[in-house]
DRENMAR-770062 format. One record per residue (C-alpha): x, y, z. Coordinates in steps of 0.5 Angstrom, whole numbers, padded with zeros to 4 digits, always signed. Layout:
XYZ...
This chain:
+0001+0000-0001+0002+0007-0001+0004+0011+0004+0000+0017+0002-0006+0013+0003-0009+0017+0009-0016+0019+0008-0022+0014+0010-0025+0014+0003-0022+0014-0004-0025+0019-0008-0027+0017-0015-0026+0024-0018-0032+0024-0022-0036+0030-0021-0043+0029-0017-0042+0022-0016-0037+0023-0009-0043+0027-0007-0048+0021-0008-0043+0016-0004-0043+0021+0001-0035+0022+0000-0033+0016-0004-0031+0009-0004-0029+0006+0003-0022+0004+0002-0020-0004+0002-0027-0006-0001-0029-0009-0008-0034-0006-0011-0038-0007-0018-0040-0002-0023-0045-0004-0028-0048-0002-0034-0049-0004-0041-0044-0002-0047-0043+0005-0048-0047+0007-0041-0039+0010-0038-0036+0005-0034-0029+0005-0037-0029+0013-0037-0031+0013-0029-0026+0008-0028-0021+0011-0032-0023+0018-0028-0023+0014-0021-0015+0011-0023-0013+0018-0025-0016+0022-0018-0012+0017-0014-0005+0019-0018-0006+0026-0017-0007+0024-0009+0000+0020-0009-0004+0013-0010-0002+0008-0015-0007+0004-0019-0008-0002-0024-0012-0002-0029-0013-0010-0030-0016-0011-0038-0019-0017-0041-0024-0014-0046-0020-0008-0049-0013-0007-0051-0009-0001-0048-0008+0002-0055-0016+0002-0053-0016+0005-0046-0011+0011-0048-0015+0013-0054-0021+0014-0050-0016+0017-0044-0014+0022-0050-0021+0024-0052-0022+0027-0046-0017+0031-0046-0013+0026-0040-0005+0024-0042-0005+0018-0038+0002+0017-0039+0005+0012-0034+0000+0015-0028-0002+0008-0027-0001+0001-0030-0005-0003-0036-0004-0010-0035-0007-0013-0042-0009-0019-0040-0009-0023-0047-0010-0030-0049-0003-0034-0050-0001-0033-0057-0002-0041-0058-0010-0039-0058-0009-0034-0063-0006-0039-0068-0012-0041-0073-0011-0048-0073-0012-0048-0065-0017-0043-0063-0022-0045-0061-0025-0039-0057-0022-0032-0056-0021-0033-0049-0020-0038-0044-0024-0044-0044-0021-0048-0039-0020-0050-0031-0013-0049-0033-0013-0043-0037-0017-0039-0031-0013-0041-0026-0007-0038-0031-0011-0031-0032-0012-0031-0024-0005-0032-0023-0002-0027-0028-0008-0022-0025-0004-0024-0018+0003-0023-0020+0002-0016-0023-0002-0014-0016+0004-0016-0012+0009-0013-0017+0006-0006-0016+0002-0006-0009-0003-0002-0013-0008+0002-0008-0013+0003-0014-0014-0003-0018-0020-0004-0024-0022-0010-0027-0025-0009-0034-0029-0014-0035-0034-0020-0030-0037-0021-0037-0030-0025-0040-0029-0028-0033-0036-0030-0032-0035-0034-0039-0028-0037-0037-0032-0039-0031-0037-0043-0035-0042-0044-0029-0045-0040-0023-0042-0045-0018-0034-0044-0021-0036-0036-0023-0038-0035-0016-0032-0039-0012-0028-0034-0017-0030-0028-0015-0030-0030-0008-0022-0031-0009-0021-0024-0012-0025-0021-0006-0021-0025-0001-0014-0023-0004-0015-0016-0005-0018-0015+0002-0012-0018+0005-0008-0013+0000-0012-0008+0003-0013-0005-0005-0020-0001-0006-0022-0005-0013-0028-0002-0017-0030-0008-0022-0034-0008-0029-0039-0011-0032-0042-0010-0039-0048-0015-0037-0046-0019-0044-0046-0025-0042-0052-0026-0036-0055-0019-0035-0060-0023-0029-0054-0027-0026-0053-0023-0019-0047-0027-0016-0042-0021-0016-0048-0016-0012-0048-0021-0006-0041-0021-0005-0039-0014-0007-0039-0008-0002-0042-0003-0007-0046-0003-0013-0047+0002-0018-0053+0001-0024-0051+0005-0030-0057+0006-0035-0059+0009-0042-0066+0011-0044-0067+0013-0052-0072+0018-0052-0077+0017-0058-0074+0025-0061-0067+0028-0058-0060+0025-0055-0059+0019-0051-0061+0020-0043-0056+0016-0038-0057+0016-0031-0054+0012-0025-0057+0009-0019-0053+0006-0012-0057-0001-0011-0053-0003-0005-0047+0000-0001-0046-0004+0006-0045+0000+0012-0046+0007+0009-0051+0012+0008-0052+0014+0001-0057+0018-0004-0062+0014-0006-0066+0014-0012-0064+0016-0020-0058+0021-0022-0058+0024-0028-0051+0024-0031-0048+0026-0037-0041+0023-0041-0038+0030-0043-0031+0032-0045-0027+0032-0039-0031+0025-0037-0037+0024-0033-0042+0029-0030-0047+0027-0025-0052+0031-0023-0055+0028-0016-0062+0028-0014-0064+0035-0012-0067+0035-0005-0069+0041-0002-0070+0039+0005-0063+0039+0005-0061+0046+0003-0065+0051+0008-0062+0058+0010-0066+0064+0013-0068+0071+0009-0072+0077+0011-0078+0075+0007-0079+0083+0004-0084+0084-0002-0081+0085-0008-0084+0090-0014-0084+0089-0022-0084+0097-0022-0090+0097-0025-0095+0101-0020-0101+0098-0022-0098+0091-0023-0095+0091-0016-0102+0094-0013-0106+0088-0016-0101+0083-0013-0102+0086-0006-0095+0091-0006-0091+0085-0010-0089+0078-0009-0085+0076-0003-0077+0075-0003-0077+0067-0003-0084+0065-0007-0086+0062-0014-0090+0065-0018-0093+0062-0025-0096+0066-0030-0102+0062-0034-0104+0065-0041-0105+0063-0048-0099+0064-0053-0098+0072-0055-0101+0074-0048-0095+0077-0045-0092+0072-0041-0085+0073-0042-0085+0080-0042-0089+0080-0035-0083+0076-0032-0078+0081-0036-0080+0087-0032-0079+0083-0025-0073+0081-0028-0071+0089-0030-0073+0090-0023-0069+0086-0019-0063+0088-0023-0065+0096-0022-0065+0093-0014-0057+0091-0014-0059+0084-0015-0058+0079-0020-0063+0075-0024-0062+0069-0029-0067+0067-0035-0068+0060-0038-0071+0060-0044-0074+0053-0047-0079+0056-0053-0076+0062-0056-0069+0064-0061-0065+0068-0056-0063+0074-0062-0071+0074-0064-0072+0076-0056-0067+0081-0055-0070+0085-0061-0077+0085-0058-0075+0086-0052-0071+0093-0053-0076+0095-0057-0080+0094-0051-0076+0099-0046-0072+0092-0044-0065+0091-0046-0063+0085-0045-0056+0085-0048-0054+0090-0044-0056+0087-0037-0053+0080-0040-0047+0084-0041-0046+0087-0034-0046+0081-0031-0053+0082-0028-0057+0078-0031-0056+0071-0034-0060+0069-0040-0059+0061-0043-0062+0057-0049-0064+0051-0047-0065+0045-0051-0071+0041-0047-0069+0035-0053-0061+0035-0051-0062+0036-0043-0064+0032-0038-0068+0034-0032-0063+0033-0027-0058+0037-0031-0062+0043-0032-0064+0043-0024-0056+0043-0024-0055+0049-0028-0061+0053-0024-0057+0050-0018-0051+0053-0020-0053+0060-0022-0056+0061-0015-0051+0058-0011-0045+0061-0014-0047+0067-0018-0052+0069-0013-0058+0070-0016-0065+0072-0013-0069+0072-0019-0070+0066-0023-0075+0066-0030-0077+0059-0033-0080+0061-0040-0084+0056-0041-0086+0050-0037-0088+0047-0043-0082+0046-0046-0079+0044-0039-0084+0038-0039-0081+0036-0046-0075+0034-0042-0079+0030-0038-0081+0022-0039-0088+0023-0036-0092+0028-0032-0091+0024-0025-0084+0026-0026-0085+0033-0027-0089+0035-0022-0084+0031-0018-0078+0035-0021-0082+0042-0020-0083+0041-0013-0076+0040-0011-0073+0045-0015-0079+0050-0013-0078+0049-0006-0070+0049-0006-0070+0056-0010-0075+0058-0004-0071+0055+0001-0065+0060-0002-0069+0067-0001-0070+0067-0009-0075+0069-0013-0078+0064-0018-0083+0066-0024-0085+0060-0029-0090+0061-0035-0094+0057-0037-0097+0057-0044-0105+0054-0044-0108+0051-0051-0114+0055-0054-0115+0063-0054-0121+0065-0051-0126+0062-0047-0124+0056-0043-0117+0054-0043-0113+0048-0042-0107+0047-0039-0101+0041-0041-0100+0040-0033-0103+0043-0027-0097+0046-0022-0101+0052-0019-0102+0048-0013-0094+0048-0013-0094+0055-0013-0094+0061-0008-0098+0066-0013-0102+0065-0020-0103+0070-0025-0107+0069-0030-0108+0072-0036-0113+0072-0041-0116+0075-0048-0122+0079-0049-0126+0081-0054-0130+0089-0053-0131+0094-0058-0129+0090-0064-0122+0090-0061-0118+0083-0058-0116+0085-0051-0112+0083-0046-0114+0082-0038-0110+0081-0032-0112+0078-0025-0109+0075-0019-0112+0068-0017-0108+0066-0011-0103+0069-0007-0101+0065+0000-0095+0070+0003-0101+0075+0003-0108+0080+0000-0108+0081-0006-0113+0085-0011-0119+0080-0013-0120+0085-0019-0119+0084-0027-0115+0089-0030-0114+0090-0037-0107+0091-0040-0103+0093-0047-0096+0092-0049-0093+0098-0053-0086+0101-0054-0086+0102-0046-0088+0095-0044-0093+0093-0040-0099+0097-0039-0104+0096-0034-0111+0100-0033-0116+0101-0028-0121+0095-0025-0125+0093-0030-0131+0094-0025-0137+0094-0030-0135+0088-0035-0137+0081-0033-0135+0075-0036-0128+0077-0038-0125+0071-0036-0130+0068-0041-0128+0071-0046-0134+0075-0048-0136+0080-0043-0142+0084-0042-0142+0092-0040-0146+0094-0035-0142+0101-0034-0143+0108-0036-0137+0110-0038-0131+0107-0042-0125+0104-0037-0121+0101-0043-0115+0102-0046-0113+0105-0052-0106+0106-0056-0103+0115-0057-0100+0118-0061-0093+0115-0058-0095+0108-0058-0096+0109-0050-0103+0105-0047-0107+0109-0043-0115+0110-0041-0120+0111-0047-0123+0118-0047-0131+0119-0049-0137+0117-0047-0140+0109-0046-0140+0105-0053-0145+0100-0054
């Protein structure tokens, strides 16, 4: 054993995975890393040995399925020059078996040949005395053993031998010979399972789960991960209850007096709001006003845009008096384009957390939930992900705005998923017809943190963004889309020569 080994756990060097494993792998034990080909086992194994070398530990990679050249090629694809950072022992078949006249199988097939393979492996271990060992892969050993009894005995032999040497062993299994064989599961100290999902559209999704870890608490459930340049990155499942903080719950305004009055003075810090409405109703613009107000207060805001191309959003917002590019350039607003087809829910939550934790963002806009839903395997998962994400943001003192596009234009509206019960506030936008024009109405139908107006106000979208009028007290049926007017004056908004919205002048129009 190396004299440098002092830490109680061997970190894998995989971002996020050590967190899932509560610090890494307990030393001196045998672990199983299993998954079908292409799920990232070899990459994680290389990161495990590279991390050990950076900590002054000796490593050994015993390969039965890949050549040394293939391993180095995999390392180079991630930008690693492994050089002689650890030893690679290529356990190849005897040269006589490669003779076409004598060859019967590519690998060993007899008791004697299995014993020779084991002996060669032990000799390499005795010579190198490694602290970390990778055996790739168990499928080859299973084929050599030819029976489940001999295979189990072989695994027990390896376990006891490595235990005496004090090495931490990571055994890889590609599940190609017998995916239902759980022999190693009962013998190993811990088991990590890698899965790959193939959605109907978009990139493949990868996730992992720790199915066993003796004597150690770990983060259970599935965790999304991605194979990127530089190695595997794991996105631990978000548990909001682990991230409680204290902060002042002060009201946050939009700097639009009528909107703030409608909200009873503003939205409370550390709360979430859902903005519901049909396409084109102004949901994105409303959230931009809150993000801009946050920057004007000296805070930072983050926008995660699923639906709209950023260039179009920048031009549209600038035409309404909000220069998003300038706010982004100043470092006070972070704007990210999100492609739901290429991003897993876990990675998206990780991006949001990174902005809140590292950049101290206090206002988060997710536009829209419809795009976020496309990253979810099913609706139940969406609700669970949103619940944890909103709870986490609330407990960090961040205010969250989520837009939801409803199906339909006027009359009865349907939402793709109902998360209104998860949000602290719900802002409802509607179209309605009056005086031969299509108009817009806004109302607040829920606010947990205090009182709010129960009125319905008309609003317009002009060169200065949102303009909100007085309560439509003389209208009935605005939310149905075709209201009945019972008043004597004209409370509706009109457009002036300067492009601004304001109350129409004149008497009542029939």
